[in-house]
NUVONU-666361 format. One record per residue: residue in one letter; chain; z, x, y of N, C-alpha, C in turn. Coordinates in nm, 4 decimals. Layout:
+------+-------+----------+----------+----------+----------+----------+----------+----------+----------+----------+
! rest ! kette !       nZ !       nX !       nY !      caZ !      caX !      caY !       cZ !       cX !       cY !
+------+-------+----------+----------+----------+----------+----------+----------+----------+----------+----------+
!    a !     A !        Z !        X !        Y !        Z !        X !        Y !        Z !        X !        Y !
...
+------+-------+----------+----------+----------+----------+----------+----------+----------+----------+----------+
# end
This chain:
+------+-------+----------+----------+----------+----------+----------+----------+----------+----------+----------+
! rest ! kette !       nZ !       nX !       nY !      caZ !      caX !      caY !       cZ !       cX !       cY !
+------+-------+----------+----------+----------+----------+----------+----------+----------+----------+----------+
!    m !     A !   0.8701 !  -2.1492 !  -1.4558 !   0.9588 !  -2.0778 !  -1.3587 !   0.9005 !  -1.9268 !  -1.3388 !
!    f !     A !   0.8961 !  -1.8822 !  -1.2253 !   0.8531 !  -1.7559 !  -1.1902 !   0.9788 !  -1.6752 !  -1.1916 !
!    k !     A !   0.9751 !  -1.5564 !  -1.2533 !   1.0912 !  -1.4707 !  -1.2730 !   1.1044 !  -1.3581 !  -1.1725 !
!    r !     A !   0.9827 !  -1.2907 !  -1.1288 !   0.9994 !  -1.1834 !  -1.0177 !   0.8357 !  -1.1508 !  -0.9978 !
!    i !     A !   0.8317 !  -1.0794 !  -0.9045 !   0.6931 !  -1.0146 !  -0.8783 !   0.6796 !  -0.9073 !  -0.9594 !
!    d !     A !   0.5536 !  -0.9247 !  -1.0516 !   0.5305 !  -0.8188 !  -1.1520 !   0.4678 !  -0.6981 !  -1.1010 !
!    h !     A !   0.3670 !  -0.7103 !  -1.0008 !   0.3057 !  -0.5990 !  -0.9407 !   0.2532 !  -0.6292 !  -0.8063 !
!    v !     A !   0.2166 !  -0.5256 !  -0.7367 !   0.1315 !  -0.5267 !  -0.6241 !   0.0223 !  -0.4416 !  -0.6477 !
!    a !     A !  -0.1014 !  -0.4841 !  -0.6131 !  -0.2246 !  -0.4034 !  -0.6289 !  -0.2916 !  -0.3734 !  -0.5138 !
!    l !     A !  -0.3449 !  -0.2433 !  -0.5040 !  -0.4181 !  -0.1871 !  -0.3884 !  -0.5529 !  -0.1412 !  -0.4288 !
!    d !     A !  -0.6558 !  -0.1714 !  -0.3596 !  -0.7795 !  -0.0970 !  -0.3687 !  -0.7733 !   0.0433 !  -0.3170 !
!    v !     A !  -0.8306 !   0.1365 !  -0.3812 !  -0.8192 !   0.2750 !  -0.3389 !  -0.9547 !   0.3383 !  -0.3463 !
!    a !     A !  -0.9748 !   0.4408 !  -0.2669 !  -1.1192 !   0.5068 !  -0.2855 !  -1.1084 !   0.6237 !  -0.3995 !
!    d !     A !  -0.9966 !   0.6799 !  -0.4108 !  -0.9883 !   0.7840 !  -0.5136 !  -0.8425 !   0.7748 !  -0.5849 !
!    i !     A !  -0.8558 !   0.7175 !  -0.7041 !  -0.7327 !   0.6945 !  -0.7824 !  -0.6565 !   0.8075 !  -0.8179 !
!    d !     A !  -0.7300 !   0.9294 !  -0.8552 !  -0.6475 !   1.0523 !  -0.8772 !  -0.5598 !   1.1005 !  -0.7476 !
!    n !     A !  -0.6337 !   1.1002 !  -0.6492 !  -0.5747 !   1.1251 !  -0.5166 !  -0.4573 !   1.0418 !  -0.4780 !
!    s !     A !  -0.4787 !   0.9107 !  -0.5014 !  -0.3627 !   0.8147 !  -0.4797 !  -0.2385 !   0.8325 !  -0.5781 !
!    i !     A !  -0.2584 !   0.8697 !  -0.7043 !  -0.1747 !   0.8786 !  -0.7952 !  -0.0818 !   0.9961 !  -0.7432 !
!    v !     A !  -0.1445 !   1.1243 !  -0.7124 !  -0.0742 !   1.2201 !  -0.6733 !   0.0136 !   1.2013 !  -0.5431 !
!    f !     A !  -0.0580 !   1.1186 !  -0.4522 !   0.0282 !   1.0876 !  -0.3280 !   0.1593 !   1.0059 !  -0.3557 !
!    y !     A !   0.1281 !   0.8960 !  -0.4446 !   0.2546 !   0.8156 !  -0.4582 !   0.3588 !   0.8744 !  -0.5514 !
!    e !     A !   0.3091 !   0.9697 !  -0.6458 !   0.4137 !   1.0536 !  -0.7431 !   0.4832 !   1.1463 !  -0.6424 !
!    n !     A !   0.4245 !   1.2208 !  -0.5511 !   0.4742 !   1.3141 !  -0.4726 !   0.5834 !   1.2810 !  -0.3617 !
!    h !     A !   0.5132 !   1.1621 !  -0.2951 !   0.6044 !   1.1070 !  -0.1698 !   0.6932 !   0.9867 !  -0.1897 !
!    f !     A !   0.6750 !   0.9199 !  -0.3000 !   0.7532 !   0.8073 !  -0.3347 !   0.8110 !   0.7947 !  -0.4680 !
!    d !     A !   0.8164 !   0.8997 !  -0.5338 !   0.8784 !   0.9092 !  -0.6668 !   0.8192 !   0.8105 !  -0.7571 !
!    c !     A !   0.6931 !   0.7790 !  -0.7565 !   0.6365 !   0.6810 !  -0.8557 !   0.5983 !   0.7751 !  -0.9771 !
!    n !     A !   0.5786 !   0.7018 !  -1.0875 !   0.5375 !   0.7719 !  -1.2115 !   0.4249 !   0.7045 !  -1.2905 !
!    l !     A !   0.3282 !   0.7628 !  -1.3064 !   0.1980 !   0.6960 !  -1.3865 !   0.2678 !   0.6688 !  -1.5295 !
!    y !     A !   0.2288 !   0.5290 !  -1.5776 !   0.2725 !   0.5102 !  -1.6983 !   0.1776 !   0.4397 !  -1.7848 !
!    a !     A !   0.0577 !   0.3867 !  -1.7072 !  -0.0428 !   0.3241 !  -1.8158 !  -0.1788 !   0.3257 !  -1.7195 !
!    e !     A !  -0.2847 !   0.3281 !  -1.7911 !  -0.3959 !   0.3096 !  -1.7156 !  -0.5056 !   0.2538 !  -1.8267 !
!    h !     A !  -0.6055 !   0.1855 !  -1.7727 !  -0.7148 !   0.1325 !  -1.8520 !  -0.8403 !   0.1119 !  -1.7875 !
!    l !     A !  -0.9488 !   0.0967 !  -1.8512 !  -1.0847 !   0.0755 !  -1.7965 !  -1.1113 !  -0.0788 !  -1.7996 !
!    t !     A !  -1.1723 !  -0.1362 !  -1.6992 !  -1.2124 !  -0.2716 !  -1.7039 !  -1.3425 !  -0.2815 !  -1.7735 !
!    g !     A !  -1.3859 !  -0.3996 !  -1.8036 !  -1.5004 !  -0.4238 !  -1.8831 !  -1.6315 !  -0.3522 !  -1.8311 !
!    d !     A !  -1.6323 !  -0.3332 !  -1.6962 !  -1.7418 !  -0.2532 !  -1.6432 !  -1.7142 !  -0.1093 !  -1.6299 !
!    g !     A !  -1.6119 !  -0.0530 !  -1.6829 !  -1.5880 !   0.0895 !  -1.6857 !  -1.5126 !   0.1375 !  -1.5645 !
!    k !     A !  -1.4544 !   0.0671 !  -1.4882 !  -1.3747 !   0.0958 !  -1.3664 !  -1.2367 !   0.1371 !  -1.4154 !
!    r !     A !  -1.1769 !   0.2306 !  -1.3547 !  -1.0368 !   0.2780 !  -1.3923 !  -0.9362 !   0.1985 !  -1.3032 !
!    i !     A !  -0.8183 !   0.1622 !  -1.3698 !  -0.7020 !   0.1025 !  -1.2996 !  -0.5737 !   0.1854 !  -1.3512 !
!    a !     A !  -0.4901 !   0.2192 !  -1.2705 !  -0.3757 !   0.3076 !  -1.2867 !  -0.2538 !   0.2362 !  -1.2387 !
!    y !     A !  -0.1513 !   0.2348 !  -1.3280 !  -0.0211 !   0.1658 !  -1.2940 !   0.0969 !   0.2750 !  -1.2780 !
!    l !     A !   0.1536 !   0.2696 !  -1.1669 !   0.2733 !   0.3438 !  -1.1486 !   0.3950 !   0.2611 !  -1.1236 !
!    r !     A !   0.5019 !   0.3299 !  -1.1630 !   0.6358 !   0.2434 !  -1.1642 !   0.7417 !   0.3283 !  -1.0764 !
!    s !     A !   0.7967 !   0.2608 !  -0.9953 !   0.9142 !   0.3068 !  -0.9158 !   1.0293 !   0.2073 !  -0.9429 !
!    g !     A !   1.1217 !   0.2686 !  -1.0219 !   1.2265 !   0.1672 !  -1.0686 !   1.1711 !   0.0520 !  -1.1527 !
!    d !     A !   1.1947 !  -0.0679 !  -1.1051 !   1.1486 !  -0.1912 !  -1.1656 !   1.0204 !  -0.2421 !  -1.1139 !
!    t !     A !   0.9561 !  -0.1640 !  -1.0041 !   0.8403 !  -0.2132 !  -0.9371 !   0.7189 !  -0.1357 !  -0.9889 !
!    v !     A !   0.6099 !  -0.2255 !  -0.9946 !   0.4874 !  -0.1658 !  -1.0387 !   0.3913 !  -0.1509 !  -0.9165 !
!    l !     A !   0.3311 !  -0.0554 !  -0.9091 !   0.2086 !  -0.0330 !  -0.8268 !   0.0777 !  -0.0168 !  -0.8880 !
!    e !     A !  -0.0282 !  -0.1132 !  -0.8768 !  -0.1530 !  -0.1198 !  -0.9491 !  -0.2437 !  -0.0553 !  -0.8460 !
!    l !     A !  -0.3148 !   0.0419 !  -0.8807 !  -0.4168 !   0.1204 !  -0.8068 !  -0.5668 !   0.0965 !  -0.8811 !
!    v !     A !  -0.6477 !   0.0224 !  -0.7911 !  -0.7603 !  -0.0185 !  -0.8395 !  -0.8910 !   0.0498 !  -0.7634 !
!    n !     A !  -1.0042 !   0.1049 !  -0.8393 !  -1.0986 !   0.1375 !  -0.7742 !  -1.1440 !   0.0535 !  -0.6731 !
!    r !     A !  -1.1998 !   0.1030 !  -0.5490 !  -1.2365 !   0.0066 !  -0.4389 !  -1.3531 !  -0.0817 !  -0.4830 !
!    d !     A !  -1.4308 !  -0.0308 !  -0.5548 !  -1.5627 !  -0.1130 !  -0.5963 !  -1.5274 !  -0.1700 !  -0.7514 !
!    a !     A !  -1.4108 !  -0.2038 !  -0.7751 !  -1.3798 !  -0.2464 !  -0.9069 !  -1.4461 !  -0.3933 !  -0.9484 !
!    g !     A !  -1.4675 !  -0.4500 !  -0.8316 !  -1.5148 !  -0.5881 !  -0.8418 !  -1.4138 !  -0.6939 !  -0.8649 !
!    g !     A !  -1.4544 !  -0.8142 !  -0.8822 !  -1.3459 !  -0.9247 !  -0.8913 !  -1.2662 !  -0.9356 !  -0.7684 !
!    m !     A !  -1.1313 !  -0.9128 !  -0.7802 !  -1.0517 !  -0.9492 !  -0.6701 !  -1.0594 !  -0.8101 !  -0.5842 !
!    n !     A !  -1.1115 !  -0.8216 !  -0.4664 !  -1.1088 !  -0.7198 !  -0.3660 !  -0.9935 !  -0.6953 !  -0.2680 !
!    g !     A !  -0.9510 !  -0.5834 !  -0.2275 !  -0.8427 !  -0.5856 !  -0.1348 !  -0.7001 !  -0.5747 !  -0.2078 !
!    f !     A !  -0.6106 !  -0.6584 !  -0.1577 !  -0.4789 !  -0.6481 !  -0.1937 !  -0.4514 !  -0.7987 !  -0.2801 !
!    h !     A !  -0.3804 !  -0.7747 !  -0.3791 !  -0.3302 !  -0.8959 !  -0.4366 !  -0.1722 !  -0.8669 !  -0.5035 !
!    f !     A !  -0.1145 !  -0.9734 !  -0.5350 !   0.0131 !  -0.9559 !  -0.5871 !   0.0229 !  -1.0320 !  -0.7031 !
!    c !     A !   0.1115 !  -1.0223 !  -0.8071 !   0.1117 !  -1.0956 !  -0.9218 !   0.2624 !  -1.1286 !  -0.9623 !
!    f !     A !   0.2828 !  -1.2598 !  -1.0050 !   0.4092 !  -1.3014 !  -1.0551 !   0.4232 !  -1.3013 !  -1.2077 !
!    e !     A !   0.5545 !  -1.2846 !  -1.2708 !   0.5615 !  -1.2724 !  -1.4110 !   0.6327 !  -1.4209 !  -1.4153 !
!    t !     A !   0.5803 !  -1.4927 !  -1.5419 !   0.6372 !  -1.6132 !  -1.5721 !   0.6663 !  -1.6330 !  -1.7216 !
!    d !     A !   0.7703 !  -1.7003 !  -1.7544 !   0.8029 !  -1.7314 !  -1.9035 !   0.7492 !  -1.8576 !  -1.9295 !
!    e !     A !   0.6932 !  -1.9289 !  -1.8464 !   0.6256 !  -2.0773 !  -1.8782 !   0.4839 !  -2.0744 !  -1.8193 !
!    f !     A !   0.3967 !  -2.0002 !  -1.8831 !   0.2517 !  -1.9752 !  -1.8372 !   0.1753 !  -2.1114 !  -1.8287 !
!    d !     A !   0.1715 !  -2.1664 !  -1.9448 !   0.0883 !  -2.2971 !  -1.9513 !   0.1489 !  -2.4044 !  -1.8552 !
!    r !     A !   0.2745 !  -2.4116 !  -1.8388 !   0.3279 !  -2.5173 !  -1.7454 !   0.2897 !  -2.4854 !  -1.6068 !
!    e !     A !   0.2997 !  -2.3446 !  -1.5741 !   0.2874 !  -2.3226 !  -1.4280 !   0.1229 !  -2.3392 !  -1.4002 !
!    v !     A !   0.0401 !  -2.2950 !  -1.4993 !  -0.0993 !  -2.3237 !  -1.4584 !  -0.1306 !  -2.4717 !  -1.4548 !
!    e !     A !  -0.0804 !  -2.5535 !  -1.5384 !  -0.1005 !  -2.6827 !  -1.5203 !  -0.0437 !  -2.7618 !  -1.3947 !
!    r !     A !   0.0658 !  -2.7012 !  -1.3585 !   0.1370 !  -2.7448 !  -1.2352 !   0.0561 !  -2.7229 !  -1.1113 !
!    l !     A !   0.0019 !  -2.5959 !  -1.1056 !  -0.0768 !  -2.5453 !  -0.9945 !  -0.2093 !  -2.6284 !  -0.9816 !
!    k !     A !  -0.2642 !  -2.6443 !  -1.1001 !  -0.3940 !  -2.7055 !  -1.1163 !  -0.3793 !  -2.8624 !  -1.0647 !
!    a !     A !  -0.2708 !  -2.9337 !  -1.0974 !  -0.2497 !  -3.0659 !  -1.0531 !  -0.2158 !  -3.0720 !  -0.9167 !
!    a !     A !  -0.1669 !  -2.9662 !  -0.8590 !  -0.1367 !  -2.9688 !  -0.7192 !  -0.2563 !  -2.9452 !  -0.6267 !
!    g !     A !  -0.3755 !  -2.9082 !  -0.6977 !  -0.4897 !  -2.8701 !  -0.6243 !  -0.5023 !  -2.7441 !  -0.5763 !
!    v !     A !  -0.4239 !  -2.6522 !  -0.6264 !  -0.4323 !  -2.5120 !  -0.5792 !  -0.5657 !  -2.4572 !  -0.6429 !
!    p !     A !  -0.6512 !  -2.4037 !  -0.5656 !  -0.7898 !  -2.3525 !  -0.6149 !  -0.7713 !  -2.2324 !  -0.7183 !
!    i !     A !  -0.8346 !  -2.2356 !  -0.8187 !  -0.8396 !  -2.1333 !  -0.9108 !  -0.9421 !  -2.0257 !  -0.9020 !
!    i !     A !  -0.9184 !  -1.9041 !  -0.9011 !  -1.0222 !  -1.8004 !  -0.8915 !  -1.0778 !  -1.7549 !  -1.0270 !
!    t !     A !  -0.9777 !  -1.7167 !  -1.1015 !  -0.9963 !  -1.6767 !  -1.2460 !  -0.9336 !  -1.7495 !  -1.3571 !
!    e !     A !  -0.9997 !  -1.8190 !  -1.4444 !  -0.9301 !  -1.9119 !  -1.5424 !  -0.8315 !  -1.8242 !  -1.6193 !
!    p !     A !  -0.7299 !  -1.8875 !  -1.6954 !  -0.6509 !  -1.8233 !  -1.7966 !  -0.7081 !  -1.7424 !  -1.9003 !
!    h !     A !  -0.6900 !  -1.6260 !  -1.9268 !  -0.7337 !  -1.5320 !  -2.0294 !  -0.6652 !  -1.4360 !  -2.0819 !
!    s !     A !  -0.6635 !  -1.3771 !  -2.1915 !  -0.5899 !  -1.2626 !  -2.2583 !  -0.6023 !  -1.1556 !  -2.1739 !
!    t !     A !  -0.4964 !  -1.0597 !  -2.1658 !  -0.4868 !  -0.9456 !  -2.0906 !  -0.4331 !  -0.8217 !  -2.1734 !
!    d !     A !  -0.4736 !  -0.7129 !  -2.1476 !  -0.4178 !  -0.5867 !  -2.2058 !  -0.2681 !  -0.5577 !  -2.1702 !
!    a !     A !  -0.1993 !  -0.5411 !  -2.2810 !  -0.0545 !  -0.4994 !  -2.2479 !  -0.0464 !  -0.3542 !  -2.1952 !
!    r !     A !   0.0392 !  -0.3479 !  -2.0853 !   0.0684 !  -0.2121 !  -2.0433 !   0.1800 !  -0.1564 !  -2.1057 !
!    e !     A !   0.2505 !  -0.2441 !  -2.1647 !   0.3791 !  -0.1945 !  -2.2373 !   0.4078 !  -0.2985 !  -2.3404 !
!    e !     A !   0.4990 !  -0.2693 !  -2.4268 !   0.5212 !  -0.3574 !  -2.5439 !   0.5611 !  -0.5068 !  -2.5194 !
!    r !     A !   0.6378 !  -0.5076 !  -2.4172 !   0.6827 !  -0.6498 !  -2.3828 !   0.5694 !  -0.7581 !  -2.3410 !
!    e !     A !   0.4473 !  -0.6914 !  -2.3001 !   0.3518 !  -0.7584 !  -2.2633 !   0.2392 !  -0.8077 !  -2.3506 !
!    k !     A !   0.2770 !  -0.7789 !  -2.4742 !   0.1856 !  -0.8189 !  -2.5856 !   0.1599 !  -0.9636 !  -2.5928 !
!    g !     A !   0.0356 !  -1.0152 !  -2.5918 !   0.0274 !  -1.1554 !  -2.6157 !   0.0258 !  -1.2215 !  -2.4727 !
!    w !     A !   0.0441 !  -1.1470 !  -2.3694 !   0.0359 !  -1.2350 !  -2.2341 !  -0.1064 !  -1.2572 !  -2.1852 !
!    r !     A !  -0.1029 !  -1.3650 !  -2.1149 !  -0.2297 !  -1.3988 !  -2.0582 !  -0.2096 !  -1.3866 !  -1.8902 !
!    r !     A !  -0.3236 !  -1.3963 !  -1.8200 !  -0.3298 !  -1.3940 !  -1.6760 !  -0.4166 !  -1.5180 !  -1.6223 !
!    v !     A !  -0.4011 !  -1.5369 !  -1.4896 !  -0.4558 !  -1.6374 !  -1.4284 !  -0.4558 !  -1.5901 !  -1.2800 !
!    v !     A !  -0.5587 !  -1.6333 !  -1.1971 !  -0.5539 !  -1.5956 !  -1.0629 !  -0.5891 !  -1.7206 !  -0.9872 !
!    f !     A !  -0.4924 !  -1.7554 !  -0.8787 !  -0.5139 !  -1.8669 !  -0.8035 !  -0.5374 !  -1.8205 !  -0.6575 !
!    a !     A !  -0.5769 !  -1.9112 !  -0.5622 !  -0.6067 !  -1.8715 !  -0.4356 !  -0.4969 !  -1.9211 !  -0.3391 !
!    g !     A !  -0.4483 !  -1.8495 !  -0.2569 !  -0.3595 !  -1.8970 !  -0.1520 !  -0.4121 !  -1.9751 !  -0.0336 !
!    p !     A !  -0.3440 !  -2.0143 !   0.0598 !  -0.3915 !  -2.0943 !   0.1689 !  -0.5052 !  -2.0163 !   0.2532 !
!    d !     A !  -0.4892 !  -1.8892 !   0.2649 !  -0.5898 !  -1.8011 !   0.3311 !  -0.6910 !  -1.7145 !   0.2432 !
!    g !     A !  -0.6988 !  -1.7693 !   0.1081 !  -0.8006 !  -1.6968 !   0.0285 !  -0.7264 !  -1.5927 !  -0.0432 !
!    e !     A !  -0.6080 !  -1.5577 !  -0.0273 !  -0.5605 !  -1.4454 !  -0.0953 !  -0.5390 !  -1.4702 !  -0.2378 !
!    a !     A !  -0.5652 !  -1.3652 !  -0.3203 !  -0.5384 !  -1.3758 !  -0.4646 !  -0.3997 !  -1.3772 !  -0.5041 !
!    i !     A !  -0.3504 !  -1.4817 !  -0.5907 !  -0.2352 !  -1.4830 !  -0.6365 !  -0.2414 !  -1.4931 !  -0.7991 !
!    e !     A !  -0.2073 !  -1.3655 !  -0.8562 !  -0.2129 !  -1.3696 !  -0.9967 !  -0.0843 !  -1.3787 !  -1.0434 !
!    f !     A !  -0.0839 !  -1.4413 !  -1.1765 !   0.0255 !  -1.4338 !  -1.2618 !   0.0120 !  -1.4185 !  -1.4067 !
!    r !     A !   0.1243 !  -1.3542 !  -1.4615 !   0.1076 !  -1.3136 !  -1.6050 !   0.2180 !  -1.3673 !  -1.6912 !
!    g !     A !   0.2018 !  -1.3882 !  -1.8164 !   0.3185 !  -1.4213 !  -1.8863 !   0.2566 !  -1.4687 !  -2.0253 !
+------+-------+----------+----------+----------+----------+----------+----------+----------+----------+----------+
# end
């Protein structure tokens, strides 16, 4: 079962500029960041219970916009979507925790009907 949308991600040209913009104009707060395996920076901002993920435009992998659901039944949902024939973009794998509750989570990315990236974590 999916619980909520975990985050929305945007590719940006200048992460520092975007952080300042969203902090100053939309009361977002930077709460975590990390580097991808190829050294690209990703920043996470929070506004209430909503997370905005900012990704270097050239970070590779998923380009453009994507959104991510949170689930407490990760394996079951992966198998359900695979059985339904939903195309998989990125196989399930471990992911870094942005906060304590996410320790041990995994992530997977499926393709929507128009090729959009649909991530989920749990």
